[in-house]
Structure formats: structure tokens, C-alpha cells
SEKE-406990 format. One line per 4 residues: number of its first residue (from 1); their letters; for each residue x, y, z of C-alpha. Coordinates in steps of 0.02 Angstrom, whole numbers, plus 50000, padded with zeros to 5 digits. Layout:
# residues N
NUM = A = X:Y:Z; ...
//
This chain:
# residues 483
1 = MKIS = 51999:59160:60047; 51874:59300:60015; 51745:59271:59878; 51805:59430:59790
5 = EKLK = 51981:59358:59781; 51922:59188:59720; 51819:59268:59582; 51956:59395:59543
9 = LERN = 51835:59540:59556; 51970:59664:59605; 51845:59750:59719; 51850:59805:59900
13 = QSEL = 51704:59764:60016; 51651:59947:60004; 51627:59927:59815; 51523:59769:59833
17 = DFVD = 51338:59759:59873; 51354:59585:59949; 51452:59521:60098; 51628:59476:60043
21 = IDLD = 51622:59309:60134; 51770:59202:60183; 51751:59036:60091; 51855:58943:60221
25 = NDTA = 51783:59011:60383; 51611:59064:60443; 51576:59250:60450; 51495:59302:60616
29 = LFLD = 51340:59379:60540; 51156:59333:60541; 50991:59374:60458; 50856:59439:60573
33 = PYFL = 50669:59428:60532; 50634:59588:60629; 50762:59687:60529; 50688:59621:60367
37 = SIRE = 50515:59671:60426; 50558:59855:60451; 50657:59880:60290; 50573:59978:60151
41 = DKWS = 50669:59920:59997; 50575:59806:59879; 50695:59658:59892; 50679:59651:60082
45 = KKAH = 50490:59669:60073; 50476:59522:59954; 50590:59415:60060; 50498:59458:60219
49 = RTLE = 50329:59420:60139; 50394:59246:60097; 50458:59222:60274; 50293:59273:60352
53 = NYFQ = 50195:59170:60226; 50291:59018:60289; 50275:59062:60472; 50089:59102:60465
57 = FVLN = 50059:58937:60373; 50142:58840:60515; 50057:58948:60646; 49887:58912:60569
61 = LLEK = 49921:58725:60578; 49964:58742:60762; 49808:58845:60796; 49705:58707:60715
65 = GEEN = 49787:58577:60827; 49884:58495:60685; 50048:58488:60780; 50119:58335:60691
69 = KAKE = 50087:58411:60521; 50165:58575:60576; 50319:58482:60635; 50340:58405:60463
73 = YFRF = 50369:58580:60393; 50506:58612:60521; 50642:58519:60427; 50796:58622:60390
77 = NEPE = 50980:58601:60361; 51119:58720:60404; 51136:58837:60253; 51322:58814:60226
81 = EVCF = 51311:58901:60056; 51310:59073:60139; 51460:59042:60254; 51377:59128:60402
85 = GLSK = 51388:59066:60580; 51472:59080:60747; 51600:58940:60731; 51778:58998:60762
89 = SGTH = 51848:58905:60612; 51779:58816:60462; 51603:58830:60391; 51512:58704:60499
93 = GKGL = 51435:58798:60644; 51298:58750:60765; 51158:58782:60643; 51003:58682:60602
97 = GKDE = 51058:58505:60570; 50940:58361:60539; 50898:58345:60724; 50916:58529:60767
101 = SSKL = 50760:58581:60671; 50657:58457:60773; 50734:58526:60932; 50689:58702:60878
105 = FNYI = 50509:58650:60850; 50502:58564:61019; 50573:58718:61105; 50434:58821:61030
109 = MESK = 50298:58700:61083; 50369:58675:61258; 50377:58863:61287; 50187:58880:61266
113 = AVED = 50225:59048:61183; 50113:59008:61034; 49974:58950:61148; 49989:59109:61253
117 = GVIN = 49978:59217:61097; 50142:59312:61120; 50215:59240:60959; 50131:59317:60809
121 = TSSD = 50276:59339:60689; 50438:59247:60656; 50537:59386:60741; 50451:59349:60908
125 = IKIF = 50530:59176:60922; 50701:59225:60987; 50625:59345:61114; 50513:59218:61200
129 = VPNI = 50575:59042:61161; 50721:58974:61266; 50871:58897:61177; 50838:58991:61015
133 = GHDK = 50952:59135:60974; 51011:59238:60826; 51105:59098:60738; 50966:58968:60733
137 = LSDL = 50832:59092:60683; 50950:59158:60549; 50973:58981:60480; 50784:58959:60475
141 = TINV = 50765:59126:60385; 50896:59085:60254; 50814:58918:60216; 50645:59000:60191
145 = IRKH = 50705:59143:60080; 50841:59042:59990; 50760:59070:59819; 50767:59259:59843
149 = LIEY = 50951:59247:59889; 50986:59138:59737; 50904:59266:59624; 51006:59402:59707
153 = TKDQ = 51165:59300:59679; 51120:59281:59495; 51100:59470:59476; 51265:59505:59563
157 = MYLH = 51361:59379:59461; 51287:59448:59300; 51337:59620:59362; 51517:59563:59382
161 = GISL = 51525:59451:59229; 51541:59285:59322; 51471:59127:59240; 51350:59015:59333
165 = TNAP = 51316:58828:59338; 51147:58740:59333; 51133:58651:59500; 51006:58601:59635
169 = SGIY = 50946:58752:59731; 50918:58673:59900; 50750:58692:59986; 50655:58856:59989
173 = WDTE = 50478:58905:60033; 50357:58918:59887; 50222:59045:59931; 50106:58987:59792
177 = LHSW = 50114:58802:59833; 50125:58832:60020; 50258:58700:60025; 50446:58673:60023
181 = NNSY = 50515:58667:59848; 50679:58622:59765; 50730:58663:59587; 50876:58673:59469
185 = EDML = 50940:58851:59458; 51087:58944:59385; 51201:58943:59538; 51370:59008:59586
189 = VIEG = 51471:58848:59609; 51650:58854:59671; 51751:58693:59675; 51592:58591:59670
193 = KPVI = 51510:58687:59813; 51361:58804:59786; 51386:58978:59857; 51244:59098:59895
197 = LVPK = 51279:59283:59919; 51187:59394:60042; 51158:59583:60026; 51267:59669:60156
201 = AIVC = 51126:59792:60192; 51017:59658:60272; 51144:59570:60384; 51170:59600:60570
205 = KIEN = 51304:59574:60701; 51267:59509:60875; 51370:59646:60959; 51257:59787:61017
209 = YFYD = 51109:59721:60918; 50956:59804:60993; 50815:59684:60949; 50863:59550:61073
213 = YNVY = 50782:59473:61225; 50923:59535:61337; 50892:59714:61283; 50704:59693:61304
217 = ANNP = 50728:59620:61479; 50859:59742:61541; 50779:59900:61475; 50589:59919:61462
221 = VYFY = 50546:59767:61569; 50673:59808:61704; 50623:59992:61712; 50438:59947:61721
225 = LKER = 50467:59827:61866; 50580:59949:61957; 50454:60092:61944; 50314:59978:62000
229 = ELRI = 50410:59923:62155; 50449:60104:62198; 50268:60154:62170; 50194:60020:62285
233 = GSSL = 50335:60033:62411; 50375:59848:62411; 50502:59760:62521; 50628:59774:62379
237 = VKER = 50637:59963:62400; 50790:60029:62493; 50829:60204:62552; 50991:60304:62543
241 = KNGE = 51050:60419:62684; 50984:60570:62589; 50811:60492:62582; 50819:60438:62400
245 = KYVL = 50731:60272:62370; 50797:60142:62249; 50784:59961:62195; 50933:59851:62152
249 = KKDL = 50930:59760:61986; 50998:59601:62066; 50852:59600:62188; 50729:59614:62045
253 = KEEY = 50815:59470:61956; 50806:59362:62111; 50624:59407:62139; 50559:59392:61961
257 = GFDK = 50693:59315:61852; 50651:59451:61726; 50803:59406:61620; 50728:59236:61581
261 = KTFL = 50624:59208:61424; 50490:59116:61521; 50460:59272:61625; 50462:59384:61471
265 = QKFT = 50327:59277:61395; 50213:59293:61546; 50253:59478:61568; 50216:59519:61385
269 = KEHP = 50050:59428:61392; 50001:59541:61537; 50082:59700:61468; 50083:59690:61277
273 = EIYD = 50103:59879:61265; 50279:59867:61337; 50333:59747:61201; 50249:59853:61067
277 = HFKV = 50345:60005:61128; 50507:59906:61127; 50480:59860:60945; 50450:60043:60902
281 = QAKD = 50613:60088:60990; 50705:59951:60896; 50647:60020:60728; 50750:60177:60760
285 = KVKS = 50902:60085:60827; 50921:59939:60706; 51009:59986:60544; 51123:59917:60410
289 = IDDS = 51300:59886:60468; 51439:59997:60406; 51574:59937:60287; 51703:59963:60423
293 = ELIE = 51615:59827:60525; 51634:59705:60381; 51814:59742:60334; 51949:59657:60437
297 = NHYD = 52091:59773:60489; 51995:59925:60431; 52102:60079:60452; 52127:60248:60370
301 = EVYI = 52265:60194:60252; 52153:60060:60174; 52007:60182:60162; 52113:60318:60080
305 = GLID = 52193:60189:59967; 52022:60135:59902; 51973:60315:59865; 52137:60351:59776
309 = SLIS = 52115:60194:59672; 51941:60249:59616; 51999:60425:59575; 52144:60353:59474
313 = KFKT = 52025:60248:59370; 51920:60401:59327; 52078:60482:59262; 52145:60332:59166
317 = IPSG = 51996:60239:59089; 51978:60310:58912; 51814:60374:58841; 51734:60276:58702
321 = KKDA = 51637:60118:58664; 51789:60004:58681; 51808:60044:58866; 51623:60064:58906
325 = NDYH = 51615:59905:59011; 51764:59958:59118; 51683:60127:59145; 51515:60049:59191
329 = NLII = 51601:59938:59318; 51691:60088:59391; 51526:60181:59409; 51443:60032:59495
333 = GTMT = 51585:60015:59619; 51595:60203:59652; 51408:60227:59674; 51399:60076:59790
337 = FLFY = 51540:60150:59894; 51465:60325:59897; 51280:60288:59919; 51271:60130:60027
341 = PDLI = 51162:60095:60127; 51038:60212:60042; 51055:60130:59871; 51074:59941:59865
345 = NPVK = 51054:59791:59751; 51128:59859:59589; 51060:59766:59437; 51142:59782:59267
349 = EQPL = 51034:59805:59112; 50871:59787:59208; 50727:59746:59088; 50576:59862:59100
353 = HDGR = 50403:59862:59022; 50401:59673:58993; 50576:59678:58920; 50540:59810:58788
357 = KRID = 50662:59931:58870; 50820:59913:58972; 50913:60024:59093; 51102:60018:59116
361 = ITYD = 51098:60006:59307; 50954:60001:59431; 50970:60023:59620; 50840:59989:59755
365 = NASK = 50807:60141:59864; 50828:60081:60044; 50853:60251:60125; 50779:60294:60295
369 = EGFF = 50843:60472:60298; 50940:60595:60191; 50923:60645:60009; 50845:60488:59935
373 = YTLS = 50720:60477:60077; 50663:60659:60068; 50652:60647:59879; 50498:60537:59890
377 = NNKK = 50430:60586:60060; 50451:60775:60050; 50474:60819:59867; 50347:60687:59813
381 = IPCS = 50455:60617:59674; 50429:60427:59667; 50596:60337:59679; 50576:60160:59745
385 = YVFV = 50704:60122:59611; 50845:60237:59558; 50892:60224:59374; 51066:60254:59305
389 = ECKN = 51111:60279:59122; 51298:60273:59097; 51377:60352:58942; 51563:60333:58911
393 = YTGE = 51553:60457:58768; 51695:60556:58692; 51573:60694:58646; 51425:60783:58724
397 = VLNP = 51267:60701:58791; 51118:60776:58702; 50928:60766:58703; 50917:60581:58647
401 = EFDQ = 51014:60527:58803; 50897:60625:58916; 50745:60559:58824; 50810:60381:58842
405 = LNGR = 50824:60396:59032; 50659:60487:59050; 50574:60350:58948; 50619:60226:59085
409 = FSVN = 50524:60322:59220; 50353:60276:59286; 50251:60317:59440; 50263:60139:59505
413 = NGQF = 50450:60114:59479; 50515:60290:59500; 50539:60458:59416; 50717:60492:59468
417 = GFLV = 50882:60443:59393; 51063:60487:59359; 51134:60523:59187; 51317:60480:59207
421 = FRKT = 51444:60542:59079; 51625:60597:59068; 51619:60786:59042; 51534:60930:58954
425 = ENEA = 51585:61096:58877; 51416:61173:58918; 51356:61130:59093; 51223:61266:59088
429 = AIIK = 51139:61180:58941; 51141:61013:59035; 51057:61091:59186; 50928:61177:59074
433 = RCQD = 50878:61008:58998; 50856:60938:59174; 50750:61089:59222; 50637:61062:59071
437 = FYTD = 50602:60881:59118; 50566:60929:59297; 50451:61073:59248; 50356:60977:59113
441 = MRSL = 50347:60801:59188; 50400:60812:59370; 50542:60693:59326; 50709:60727:59408
445 = IIPI = 50867:60686:59311; 51031:60725:59397; 51183:60739:59283; 51342:60674:59362
449 = MDKD = 51513:60686:59282; 51688:60623:59321; 51731:60786:59408; 51579:60767:59521
453 = FIKM = 51628:60590:59572; 51806:60645:59604; 51749:60793:59710; 51639:60679:59816
457 = LEGK = 51778:60552:59835; 51903:60686:59886; 51776:60748:60013; 51760:60573:60086
461 = KVSQ = 51945:60575:60126; 51916:60718:60246; 51746:60681:60323; 51723:60492:60304
465 = TNAP = 51537:60531:60315; 51396:60550:60189; 51413:60740:60191; 51504:60757:60022
469 = QQNF = 51371:60654:59931; 51225:60740:60018; 51297:60913:59982; 51321:60874:59797
473 = LNDI = 51146:60801:59778; 51061:60941:59872; 51155:61079:59781; 51123:61014:59605
477 = TRRI = 50941:60975:59646; 50914:61155:59702; 50990:61215:59538; 50872:61106:59438
481 = MFG = 50715:61142:59538; 50737:61326:59575; 50861:61387:59444
//
């Protein structure tokens, strides 16, 4: 059973920020340290700092010759709370059991990769250490950043109105104590079992995942070796009838074993620039997975059905204070559907300025391209967070509503937000208010009404791309900035 069904959220995966896990069977996903390291959103940065704090601590022990002490810190269990893994049924995969963590440590030491200096970050482990792949490194990562994932789960359950239970957290890395810690936390507990949710934006699938030793071996390393053999005219070079010279991949494998991690370790020590270039390539090729990759039996009828359901809610949820919560929930689901993976990690009633102010909804800006990316990088409007004030009013939104949203802005957190409301009889006056804030304070407030959401949703039926959202955002921003 899916977690959304168990909790009766009445939400599709596309409306949820987290992975809608199957509570009875492992989901074939993993967390990758490299992907965390290249993400720009604040949640991922914090989680990755914790991961590297742990890894550098252990690495420093090894560099000082304290191998036994370092091994003591390699004690993990399979994180069954997230229901990730490669097992075909059930939630007990081949993760890090009591003995597996010791094996992992031994694999690292036996590989001599640390001694040779090719392992400098946690993401290097699966490239150079035999017998360690995506699943085991993912288990290690989840153990280390468990506290971050618990906090994320708390936010998501508060967002959806689900009660929590005080329970043991399980181990996590404490960056201040430089030690493993365990505490009692407000946890999502289902039938006596703690469940930890994971942001869908940070998970990966093994299929076609670029940052992998196989890709490293069979692309930059293979091409380097092939060109070198051709250049020196080695015995591996063959010649076609037309005079063209070539080298067979199978001959290179037999000669060098370049598809083996032991060779990659030696090769990278001699040619670190090749590995550095590979990581630069990976940065452009590794991205958040699409909702369609997470939804079983994803097809057009389901996609169109979701859109029609959202449009219907815009037309049927009444205006007014009584139905404000239903409207807020609709906005969260719709914005998650429209703006993922650019906007992630929605938090309801986020406290600001030491709790003196609150904002209805806050999103992390995780964009790598498009409107939200150019907003900060080209238009120089800070927006590491995107603020949303949601008004289910029967009447007009006026200056106090604009002032309320603008009062949440700051250079550090962001100076961009959405003012969401049902409708207006004077759209020109709304735009003029937005123009005044932009001219006077360089703050950008984008008004967004039911009709705007419906237009974007109808556009998604046709294109199934981000074009409808991008067109709306670009058009209204031009109206505000340039009149």
C-alpha cells in the first residue's frame, strides 16, 4: 500500500513533494552523495554538509593511522524506515546489516583507494571501491543524514495535517559532537513502525544514471585509452581495407581491464584530470527524476485525470475563511505539480525573523534553469526561498495583503513571492501595486489567481512540459517590470 493511501492524503505522486513509497515493498531508488553535492537548494546543501562532515572525520582518522577507531564509526543498519532498496519483494534488501558495514569498511581499506588519494569525498567510494554500489552507499548516506530526513518528514506531515508520535530516531551523525547520536523525535509511526519520507527531488534510479563507475570506464577512460593506442600505433591497432585505423573495445578490456575498479583507481591517480572532467560532465547530466518515473502505470489518462481533478477543485471549493484550509491544500498540490523540480520542500506556516512573522507556504528554490533560475542569476532578485501568501477571500486583495507578503522578504531569504487569491475585478490595479513594489524596493510579487492556475493546467494537457508555467511567469513578470 502506498503511504498516500495509508494516510488518506487523497493526493497523486505529482502533488506530493516526497516519494510516495510502497509500505509493503522496497522502492528501487537510492540517494547519491554526488547528486546531493551538486544541488543548490538549501536542504540538500545542509544534508550534504553533514555527510561530508562525517566522511572527512573518518578520513582524517585513517590519515592519522587510527584504522581501528575509524572502523568503530562504520556501524550502520539497513534504513528500513525509508522503504528503499533493490529487493524484489518486501522491505528487507541487501543493505547494511550488522556485518555489512564492517565488510564495507574492509572493502575500502583493501582497495588502497584512500591510501592512493583517489577518494576525497563520499561520492568517490562507489567509483573506486569494489563490491560497493549504489544501494550500499545510499544506505550509508541515509544513516548519516537521518536527522535531516526526520525533520523533512515532520514538515511534510504538518503540511498534510498528520499527527506524529514521539519515538527513537535511530542513529544519525551529529556534526557538533562529531559522533553518532540517537534521540527521541516526533516521528511518523505506522502500525508500530517508524517511517521516514524522502524528497523526490533528491532520489535517483539506477537505470541510465550517469555518475557511475561503468559510465566513467566506458566513456572518458575508454576513449582516452583508445586514442592513446592509435597515437602510439600499438599492437592493438587494426586497419580496415580503406586504410582507417581502429581499436576494438574488447581488446582494450583484455589488455587493461579498464572496466574494473582497481584499474580505474590506478588510472585516476595517474590522470586525475580525466576524472575531474567526468564529474563536470555528470553535473549537466544528473537531474531530478520526473514524476512519470515514480508513478507505476503512468499513462495519459491518469495524467489528464489529475489535471481535471485539480481544475474541478478550483471551481468547486468556495471562497471564505471556512474553506481556507482546503484551498491552501489545493494550492500546495497544484504548485508542487506545476513547479517541480524547480520548487521543492513546501513548508506550511514557516516562521521567520525568530518566529515574529509567519508565511503561509515556503518553497526551496532548486532550479538549475528556467524562470526561477534566471530570476536570481540574471535579474538579480534573491530567491533562495519562494514565499507564497494564500488568500481565500470573497473580496479584493488590497494593500495590506501586499504589505504582508513584502514584509516577509529579505536579502538572505529572498525577495520574490506569489500572492495567491481567487479573483479580482481590477487586474490593472493589482499589477500597478506589484510594479510599485518592484520599482521602490526591487521586490517581485507575482499575483496568481484561479484563472491563471486553470490556464496553466489546461496548457499542461496539451504540452506535458513546463512551457505553460514558464510562459505565464515570463509574461506577467514583463508586465510588472516594464509596464
